[in-house]
Biopython code that builds the backbone (N, CA, C, O; Angstrom):
import numpy as np
from Bio.PDB.StructureBuilder import StructureBuilder

atoms = [
    (1, "UNK", "N", (19.250, 11.207, 44.830)),
    (1, "UNK", "CA", (18.893, 9.330, 43.900)),
    (1, "UNK", "C", (17.549, 9.842, 43.887)),
    (1, "UNK", "O", (16.882, 8.824, 43.705)),
    (2, "UNK", "N", (16.674, 10.905, 43.980)),
    (2, "UNK", "CA", (15.317, 11.113, 43.272)),
    (2, "UNK", "C", (15.586, 11.858, 41.713)),
    (2, "UNK", "O", (14.797, 11.707, 40.780)),
    (3, "UNK", "N", (17.133, 12.870, 41.604)),
    (3, "UNK", "CA", (16.890, 13.451, 40.826)),
    (3, "UNK", "C", (17.278, 12.668, 39.718)),
    (3, "UNK", "O", (16.645, 12.874, 38.683)),
    (4, "UNK", "N", (18.526, 11.480, 39.684)),
    (4, "UNK", "CA", (18.309, 10.125, 39.384)),
    (4, "UNK", "C", (17.765, 9.632, 38.710)),
    (4, "UNK", "O", (17.468, 9.864, 37.538)),
    (5, "UNK", "N", (17.518, 8.735, 39.490)),
    (5, "UNK", "CA", (15.821, 8.072, 39.124)),
    (5, "UNK", "C", (15.122, 8.996, 38.355)),
    (5, "UNK", "O", (14.798, 8.511, 37.271)),
    (6, "UNK", "N", (14.695, 10.392, 38.550)),
    (6, "UNK", "CA", (14.079, 11.145, 37.752)),
    (6, "UNK", "C", (14.759, 10.714, 35.684)),
    (6, "UNK", "O", (14.373, 9.943, 34.806)),
    (7, "UNK", "N", (15.816, 11.693, 35.796)),
    (7, "UNK", "CA", (16.739, 11.911, 35.256)),
    (7, "UNK", "C", (16.813, 10.145, 33.979)),
    (7, "UNK", "O", (16.833, 9.949, 32.764)),
    (8, "UNK", "N", (16.826, 9.446, 35.000)),
    (8, "UNK", "CA", (16.996, 7.323, 34.134)),
    (8, "UNK", "C", (15.105, 7.910, 33.406)),
    (8, "UNK", "O", (14.809, 7.952, 32.212)),
    (9, "UNK", "N", (14.570, 8.116, 34.086)),
    (9, "UNK", "CA", (12.801, 7.603, 33.279)),
    (9, "UNK", "C", (12.819, 8.811, 32.152)),
    (9, "UNK", "O", (12.170, 8.780, 31.107)),
    (10, "UNK", "N", (13.705, 9.899, 32.580)),
    (10, "UNK", "CA", (13.172, 11.062, 30.799)),
    (10, "UNK", "C", (14.230, 10.580, 30.034)),
    (10, "UNK", "O", (14.196, 11.004, 28.879)),
    (11, "UNK", "N", (15.260, 9.753, 30.318)),
    (11, "UNK", "CA", (15.987, 9.490, 29.061)),
    (11, "UNK", "C", (15.710, 8.138, 28.327)),
    (11, "UNK", "O", (15.839, 8.008, 27.110)),
    (12, "UNK", "N", (15.288, 7.073, 29.238)),
    (12, "UNK", "CA", (13.706, 6.263, 28.740)),
    (12, "UNK", "C", (13.364, 6.539, 27.927)),
    (12, "UNK", "O", (13.959, 6.205, 26.903)),
    (13, "UNK", "N", (12.404, 7.182, 27.872)),
    (13, "UNK", "CA", (10.798, 7.756, 27.346)),
    (13, "UNK", "C", (11.179, 8.358, 26.720)),
    (13, "UNK", "O", (10.475, 8.231, 25.718)),
    (14, "UNK", "N", (12.633, 9.741, 26.335)),
    (14, "UNK", "CA", (13.268, 9.863, 24.686)),
    (14, "UNK", "C", (13.798, 8.616, 24.060)),
    (14, "UNK", "O", (13.727, 8.498, 22.837)),
    (15, "UNK", "N", (14.162, 7.963, 24.570)),
    (15, "UNK", "CA", (14.405, 6.277, 23.644)),
    (15, "UNK", "C", (13.552, 6.190, 22.747)),
    (15, "UNK", "O", (13.508, 6.448, 21.544)),
    (16, "UNK", "N", (12.609, 5.630, 23.806)),
    (16, "UNK", "CA", (11.384, 4.860, 23.391)),
    (16, "UNK", "C", (10.393, 6.306, 22.530)),
    (16, "UNK", "O", (9.409, 6.063, 21.831)),
    (17, "UNK", "N", (10.639, 6.981, 22.647)),
    (17, "UNK", "CA", (9.777, 8.091, 22.162)),
    (17, "UNK", "C", (10.134, 7.886, 20.381)),
    (17, "UNK", "O", (9.244, 7.592, 19.583)),
    (18, "UNK", "N", (11.743, 8.129, 19.932)),
    (18, "UNK", "CA", (12.538, 8.152, 19.261)),
    (18, "UNK", "C", (12.161, 6.971, 18.416)),
    (18, "UNK", "O", (12.033, 7.005, 17.192)),
    (19, "UNK", "N", (11.979, 5.827, 19.257)),
    (19, "UNK", "CA", (11.956, 5.004, 18.380)),
    (19, "UNK", "C", (10.637, 3.981, 17.667)),
    (19, "UNK", "O", (10.683, 2.872, 17.135)),
    (20, "UNK", "N", (9.453, 4.961, 17.948)),
    (20, "UNK", "CA", (8.906, 4.576, 17.917)),
    (20, "UNK", "C", (7.997, 5.540, 16.781)),
    (20, "UNK", "O", (7.430, 6.589, 17.088)),
    (21, "UNK", "N", (8.005, 4.842, 15.220)),
    (21, "UNK", "CA", (8.519, 6.327, 14.391)),
    (21, "UNK", "C", (6.853, 6.161, 14.188)),
    (21, "UNK", "O", (6.293, 5.135, 14.573)),
    (22, "UNK", "N", (5.937, 7.521, 13.397)),
    (22, "UNK", "CA", (4.381, 7.810, 13.196)),
    (22, "UNK", "C", (4.348, 6.030, 12.616)),
    (22, "UNK", "O", (5.375, 5.365, 12.479)),
    (23, "UNK", "N", (3.353, 5.663, 12.422)),
    (23, "UNK", "CA", (2.250, 4.394, 11.954)),
    (23, "UNK", "C", (1.797, 5.581, 10.548)),
    (23, "UNK", "O", (1.325, 6.708, 10.696)),
    (24, "UNK", "N", (2.085, 4.968, 9.385)),
    (24, "UNK", "CA", (1.363, 5.011, 8.014)),
    (24, "UNK", "C", (0.395, 4.650, 8.070)),
    (24, "UNK", "O", (0.264, 3.644, 8.766)),
    (25, "UNK", "N", (-0.912, 5.239, 7.371)),
    (25, "UNK", "CA", (-1.882, 4.593, 6.995)),
    (25, "UNK", "C", (-1.719, 4.121, 6.159)),
    (25, "UNK", "O", (-1.181, 4.798, 5.283)),
    (26, "UNK", "N", (-2.060, 2.637, 5.821)),
    (26, "UNK", "CA", (-2.270, 1.945, 4.811)),
    (26, "UNK", "C", (-3.151, 0.899, 4.197)),
    (26, "UNK", "O", (-3.747, 0.010, 4.806)),
    (27, "UNK", "N", (-3.152, 1.076, 3.196)),
    (27, "UNK", "CA", (-4.278, 0.099, 3.026)),
    (27, "UNK", "C", (-3.703, -0.830, 1.596)),
    (27, "UNK", "O", (-2.567, -0.811, 1.122)),
    (28, "UNK", "N", (-4.971, -1.663, 1.093)),
    (28, "UNK", "CA", (-4.563, -3.003, -0.274)),
    (28, "UNK", "C", (-5.702, -1.795, -1.843)),
    (28, "UNK", "O", (-6.897, -1.678, -2.115)),
    (29, "UNK", "N", (-4.871, -1.417, -2.202)),
    (29, "UNK", "CA", (-5.356, -0.917, -3.181)),
    (29, "UNK", "C", (-5.485, -1.889, -4.483)),
    (29, "UNK", "O", (-4.587, -2.598, -4.939)),
    (30, "UNK", "N", (-6.501, -1.786, -4.857)),
    (30, "UNK", "CA", (-7.035, -2.665, -6.313)),
    (30, "UNK", "C", (-7.763, -2.269, -7.376)),
    (30, "UNK", "O", (-8.634, -1.419, -7.192)),
    (31, "UNK", "N", (-7.546, -2.804, -8.668)),
    (31, "UNK", "CA", (-7.662, -2.052, -9.689)),
    (31, "UNK", "C", (-8.501, -2.903, -11.197)),
    (31, "UNK", "O", (-7.489, -3.600, -11.131)),
    (32, "UNK", "N", (-9.313, -3.466, -12.391)),
    (32, "UNK", "CA", (-10.033, -3.947, -12.304)),
    (32, "UNK", "C", (-9.593, -3.822, -13.949)),
    (32, "UNK", "O", (-8.935, -2.850, -14.320)),
    (33, "UNK", "N", (-9.958, -4.748, -14.777)),
    (33, "UNK", "CA", (-9.778, -4.223, -16.296)),
    (33, "UNK", "C", (-10.084, -5.908, -16.831)),
    (33, "UNK", "O", (-9.784, -7.024, -16.408)),
    (34, "UNK", "N", (-10.771, -5.414, -17.876)),
    (34, "UNK", "CA", (-11.437, -6.488, -18.592)),
    (34, "UNK", "C", (-11.118, -6.387, -20.566)),
    (34, "UNK", "O", (-10.833, -5.231, -20.876)),
    (35, "UNK", "N", (-11.129, -6.966, -21.290)),
    (35, "UNK", "CA", (-10.842, -7.478, -22.181)),
    (35, "UNK", "C", (-10.624, -8.032, -23.625)),
    (35, "UNK", "O", (-9.433, -8.001, -23.936)),
    (36, "UNK", "N", (-11.090, -8.315, -24.173)),
    (36, "UNK", "CA", (-10.704, -9.487, -25.632)),
    (36, "UNK", "C", (-9.368, -9.877, -25.500)),
    (36, "UNK", "O", (-9.060, -11.052, -25.701)),
    (37, "UNK", "N", (-8.376, -8.874, -25.127)),
    (37, "UNK", "CA", (-6.749, -9.151, -25.168)),
    (37, "UNK", "C", (-6.181, -9.145, -23.590)),
    (37, "UNK", "O", (-6.405, -8.262, -22.762)),
    (38, "UNK", "N", (-5.563, -10.090, -23.434)),
    (38, "UNK", "CA", (-4.794, -10.476, -22.400)),
    (38, "UNK", "C", (-4.160, -9.351, -22.069)),
    (38, "UNK", "O", (-4.694, -8.499, -21.359)),
    (39, "UNK", "N", (-3.336, -9.273, -22.398)),
    (39, "UNK", "CA", (-2.295, -7.905, -22.659)),
    (39, "UNK", "C", (-2.782, -6.212, -21.880)),
    (39, "UNK", "O", (-2.366, -5.470, -20.990)),
    (40, "UNK", "N", (-3.913, -6.254, -22.897)),
    (40, "UNK", "CA", (-4.664, -4.854, -22.865)),
    (40, "UNK", "C", (-5.789, -5.207, -21.478)),
    (40, "UNK", "O", (-6.228, -4.288, -20.787)),
    (41, "UNK", "N", (-6.111, -6.514, -21.253)),
    (41, "UNK", "CA", (-6.773, -6.041, -19.473)),
    (41, "UNK", "C", (-6.100, -6.292, -18.879)),
    (41, "UNK", "O", (-6.504, -6.225, -17.719)),
    (42, "UNK", "N", (-4.742, -6.726, -18.997)),
    (42, "UNK", "CA", (-3.802, -6.338, -17.365)),
    (42, "UNK", "C", (-3.458, -4.661, -17.385)),
    (42, "UNK", "O", (-3.816, -3.921, -16.469)),
    (43, "UNK", "N", (-2.672, -4.170, -18.632)),
    (43, "UNK", "CA", (-2.545, -2.880, -18.778)),
    (43, "UNK", "C", (-4.031, -2.186, -18.155)),
    (43, "UNK", "O", (-4.077, -1.068, -17.640)),
    (44, "UNK", "N", (-4.985, -2.925, -18.291)),
    (44, "UNK", "CA", (-6.305, -1.148, -17.632)),
    (44, "UNK", "C", (-6.554, -1.851, -16.691)),
    (44, "UNK", "O", (-7.725, -1.645, -16.374)),
    (45, "UNK", "N", (-5.746, -3.140, -15.571)),
    (45, "UNK", "CA", (-6.367, -2.956, -14.813)),
    (45, "UNK", "C", (-4.712, -2.386, -13.819)),
    (45, "UNK", "O", (-4.926, -1.738, -12.795)),
    (46, "UNK", "N", (-3.919, -2.538, -14.020)),
    (46, "UNK", "CA", (-2.676, -1.409, -13.389)),
    (46, "UNK", "C", (-3.304, -0.104, -13.566)),
    (46, "UNK", "O", (-3.340, 0.627, -12.576)),
    (47, "UNK", "N", (-3.946, 0.422, -14.967)),
    (47, "UNK", "CA", (-3.934, 1.504, -14.998)),
    (47, "UNK", "C", (-5.210, 2.021, -14.033)),
    (47, "UNK", "O", (-5.114, 3.206, -13.713)),
    (48, "UNK", "N", (-6.718, 1.117, -13.378)),
    (48, "UNK", "CA", (-7.310, 1.671, -12.894)),
    (48, "UNK", "C", (-6.593, 1.712, -11.399)),
    (48, "UNK", "O", (-6.889, 2.647, -10.656)),
    (49, "UNK", "N", (-5.744, 0.805, -11.000)),
    (49, "UNK", "CA", (-4.439, 0.480, -9.607)),
    (49, "UNK", "C", (-3.939, 1.233, -9.653)),
    (49, "UNK", "O", (-3.939, 1.519, -8.456)),
    (50, "UNK", "N", (-3.111, 2.335, -10.332)),
    (50, "UNK", "CA", (-2.917, 3.444, -9.749)),
    (50, "UNK", "C", (-3.594, 4.943, -9.937)),
    (50, "UNK", "O", (-3.050, 5.895, -9.376)),
    (51, "UNK", "N", (-4.934, 5.169, -10.831)),
    (51, "UNK", "CA", (-5.946, 5.477, -10.577)),
    (51, "UNK", "C", (-6.859, 5.555, -9.553)),
    (51, "UNK", "O", (-7.784, 6.367, -9.530)),
    (52, "UNK", "N", (-6.591, 4.610, -8.573)),
    (52, "UNK", "CA", (-7.471, 4.634, -7.286)),
    (52, "UNK", "C", (-6.304, 4.768, -6.322)),
    (52, "UNK", "O", (-6.747, 5.458, -5.404)),
    (53, "UNK", "N", (-5.160, 4.490, -6.087)),
    (53, "UNK", "CA", (-4.026, 5.096, -5.252)),
    (53, "UNK", "C", (-3.706, 6.272, -5.459)),
    (53, "UNK", "O", (-3.150, 6.720, -4.456)),
    (54, "UNK", "N", (-3.809, 7.296, -6.590)),
    (54, "UNK", "CA", (-3.744, 8.751, -6.996)),
    (54, "UNK", "C", (-4.841, 9.579, -6.546)),
    (54, "UNK", "O", (-4.803, 10.785, -6.303)),
    (55, "UNK", "N", (-5.966, 8.673, -6.453)),
    (55, "UNK", "CA", (-7.440, 9.829, -6.379)),
    (55, "UNK", "C", (-7.466, 9.648, -5.183)),
    (55, "UNK", "O", (-8.125, 10.539, -4.647)),
    (56, "UNK", "N", (-6.800, 8.426, -3.990)),
    (56, "UNK", "CA", (-7.131, 8.828, -2.911)),
    (56, "UNK", "C", (-6.482, 9.487, -1.943)),
    (56, "UNK", "O", (-6.812, 9.480, -0.757)),
    (57, "UNK", "N", (-5.041, 10.385, -2.678)),
    (57, "UNK", "CA", (-4.068, 10.997, -2.402)),
    (57, "UNK", "C", (-2.521, 9.700, -1.280)),
    (57, "UNK", "O", (-1.962, 9.950, -0.213)),
    (58, "UNK", "N", (-2.398, 8.657, -2.058)),
    (58, "UNK", "CA", (-1.631, 8.043, -1.075)),
    (58, "UNK", "C", (-0.225, 7.476, -2.088)),
    (58, "UNK", "O", (-0.436, 8.037, -3.164)),
    (59, "UNK", "N", (1.017, 6.684, -2.231)),
    (59, "UNK", "CA", (1.662, 6.490, -2.597)),
    (59, "UNK", "C", (1.871, 4.357, -2.117)),
    (59, "UNK", "O", (1.869, 3.696, -1.078)),
    (60, "UNK", "N", (2.052, 3.996, -3.968)),
    (60, "UNK", "CA", (2.491, 2.996, -3.795)),
    (60, "UNK", "C", (3.645, 2.271, -2.844)),
    (60, "UNK", "O", (4.796, 2.644, -2.622)),
    (61, "UNK", "N", (3.124, 1.421, -2.493)),
    (61, "UNK", "CA", (4.473, 0.439, -1.713)),
    (61, "UNK", "C", (4.703, -0.772, -1.980)),
    (61, "UNK", "O", (4.081, -1.522, -1.227)),
    (62, "UNK", "N", (5.326, -1.283, -2.725)),
    (62, "UNK", "CA", (5.608, -2.383, -2.582)),
    (62, "UNK", "C", (5.807, -2.532, -4.249)),
    (62, "UNK", "O", (5.983, -1.703, -5.142)),
    (63, "UNK", "N", (5.715, -3.699, -4.229)),
    (63, "UNK", "CA", (5.358, -4.690, -6.014)),
    (63, "UNK", "C", (3.779, -4.651, -6.303)),
    (63, "UNK", "O", (3.261, -4.642, -5.187)),
    (64, "UNK", "N", (2.943, -4.628, -7.116)),
    (64, "UNK", "CA", (2.074, -4.457, -7.363)),
    (64, "UNK", "C", (1.451, -6.058, -7.712)),
    (64, "UNK", "O", (2.314, -6.629, -8.378)),
    (65, "UNK", "N", (0.631, -6.682, -7.559)),
    (65, "UNK", "CA", (0.603, -8.506, -8.229)),
    (65, "UNK", "C", (-0.713, -8.674, -9.277)),
    (65, "UNK", "O", (-1.650, -8.602, -8.483)),
    (66, "UNK", "N", (-1.103, -8.796, -10.159)),
    (66, "UNK", "CA", (-1.832, -8.786, -11.015)),
    (66, "UNK", "C", (-1.909, -10.224, -11.363)),
    (66, "UNK", "O", (-0.955, -10.797, -11.889)),
    (67, "UNK", "N", (-3.188, -10.905, -11.039)),
    (67, "UNK", "CA", (-3.901, -12.528, -11.471)),
    (67, "UNK", "C", (-5.209, -12.056, -12.213)),
    (67, "UNK", "O", (-6.235, -11.470, -11.868)),
    (68, "UNK", "N", (-4.722, -12.560, -13.356)),
    (68, "UNK", "CA", (-5.961, -12.658, -14.999)),
    (68, "UNK", "C", (-6.397, -14.155, -15.168)),
    (68, "UNK", "O", (-5.705, -15.169, -15.075)),
    (69, "UNK", "N", (-8.044, -13.986, -15.507)),
    (69, "UNK", "CA", (-8.409, -14.852, -15.438)),
    (69, "UNK", "C", (-9.745, -15.133, -16.440)),
    (69, "UNK", "O", (-10.850, -14.654, -16.185)),
    (70, "UNK", "N", (-9.411, -16.176, -17.886)),
    (70, "UNK", "CA", (-9.815, -15.538, -19.224)),
    (70, "UNK", "C", (-11.133, -16.880, -19.450)),
    (70, "UNK", "O", (-11.167, -17.943, -18.830)),
    (71, "UNK", "N", (-11.650, -16.634, -20.009)),
    (71, "UNK", "CA", (-12.454, -17.469, -20.531)),
    (71, "UNK", "C", (-12.794, -18.286, -22.381)),
    (71, "UNK", "O", (-11.945, -19.001, -22.912)),
    (72, "UNK", "N", (-13.868, -18.024, -22.913)),
    (72, "UNK", "CA", (-13.128, -18.074, -23.856)),
    (72, "UNK", "C", (-13.222, -16.806, -24.646)),
    (72, "UNK", "O", (-12.555, -16.895, -25.676)),
    (73, "UNK", "N", (-13.921, -15.482, -24.485)),
    (73, "UNK", "CA", (-13.792, -14.436, -25.266)),
    (73, "UNK", "C", (-12.950, -13.740, -24.919)),
    (73, "UNK", "O", (-12.040, -13.333, -25.642)),
    (74, "UNK", "N", (-13.245, -13.265, -22.753)),
    (74, "UNK", "CA", (-12.997, -11.732, -22.220)),
    (74, "UNK", "C", (-11.836, -12.537, -21.214)),
    (74, "UNK", "O", (-11.802, -13.687, -20.776)),
    (75, "UNK", "N", (-10.949, -11.408, -21.075)),
    (75, "UNK", "CA", (-9.608, -11.829, -20.247)),
    (75, "UNK", "C", (-10.443, -10.386, -18.530)),
    (75, "UNK", "O", (-10.811, -9.212, -18.575)),
    (76, "UNK", "N", (-10.373, -11.278, -17.524)),
    (76, "UNK", "CA", (-10.358, -9.911, -16.542)),
    (76, "UNK", "C", (-9.253, -10.441, -15.754)),
    (76, "UNK", "O", (-9.014, -11.580, -15.352)),
    (77, "UNK", "N", (-8.817, -9.655, -15.669)),
    (77, "UNK", "CA", (-7.594, -9.574, -14.939)),
    (77, "UNK", "C", (-7.483, -7.863, -13.473)),
    (77, "UNK", "O", (-7.737, -6.659, -13.480)),
    (78, "UNK", "N", (-6.911, -8.984, -12.418)),
    (78, "UNK", "CA", (-7.602, -7.730, -11.098)),
    (78, "UNK", "C", (-5.830, -7.923, -10.292)),
    (78, "UNK", "O", (-5.120, -8.868, -9.951)),
    (79, "UNK", "N", (-5.713, -6.004, -10.278)),
    (79, "UNK", "CA", (-4.246, -5.527, -9.809)),
    (79, "UNK", "C", (-3.980, -5.078, -8.455)),
    (79, "UNK", "O", (-4.250, -3.889, -8.288)),
    (80, "UNK", "N", (-3.588, -5.609, -7.579)),
    (80, "UNK", "CA", (-3.334, -5.426, -6.249)),
    (80, "UNK", "C", (-2.173, -4.437, -5.891)),
    (80, "UNK", "O", (-1.309, -4.224, -6.741)),
    (81, "UNK", "N", (-2.117, -3.841, -4.699)),
    (81, "UNK", "CA", (-0.710, -3.113, -4.645)),
    (81, "UNK", "C", (-0.991, -2.584, -3.311)),
    (81, "UNK", "O", (-2.089, -2.045, -3.454)),
    (82, "UNK", "N", (-0.484, -2.368, -1.619)),
    (82, "UNK", "CA", (-0.377, -1.995, -0.741)),
    (82, "UNK", "C", (-0.028, -0.357, -0.920)),
    (82, "UNK", "O", (1.021, -0.201, -1.546)),
    (83, "UNK", "N", (-0.494, 0.540, -0.625)),
    (83, "UNK", "CA", (-0.940, 2.031, -0.650)),
    (83, "UNK", "C", (-0.198, 2.514, 0.983)),
    (83, "UNK", "O", (0.231, 1.782, 1.875)),
    (84, "UNK", "N", (-0.251, 3.600, 0.929)),
    (84, "UNK", "CA", (0.335, 4.205, 2.397)),
    (84, "UNK", "C", (-0.008, 6.056, 2.259)),
    (84, "UNK", "O", (0.298, 6.520, 1.161)),
    (85, "UNK", "N", (-0.486, 6.867, 3.086)),
    (85, "UNK", "CA", (-0.937, 8.072, 3.267)),
    (85, "UNK", "C", (0.929, 8.356, 3.624)),
    (85, "UNK", "O", (1.336, 9.479, 3.925)),
]
sb = StructureBuilder()
sb.init_structure("model")
sb.init_model(0)
sb.init_chain("A")
sb.init_seg("    ")
for serial, (resi, resn, name, xyz) in enumerate(atoms, 1):
    if name == "N":
        sb.init_residue(resn, " ", resi, " ")
    sb.init_atom(name, np.array(xyz, "f"), 0.0, 1.0, " ", f" {name:<3s}", serial, name[0])
structure = sb.get_structure()
């Protein structure tokens, strides 16, 4: 009886250990770019985002979100994306 109980506990522990994947460390990475031309500002924001992810030794996960705001002269864009190690 005790042996059967111990085997059951060991089997359940093995299933739980296999079912719990290793947690990846993830952050929300970002980059910013400004320029007179909106397309160039967006390009610069994406380049800065990629540089920050690469510099941290991480890999991008999911799709990047880019938001831009402009005034009379300049456009400033911010790109954000989830990145994990």
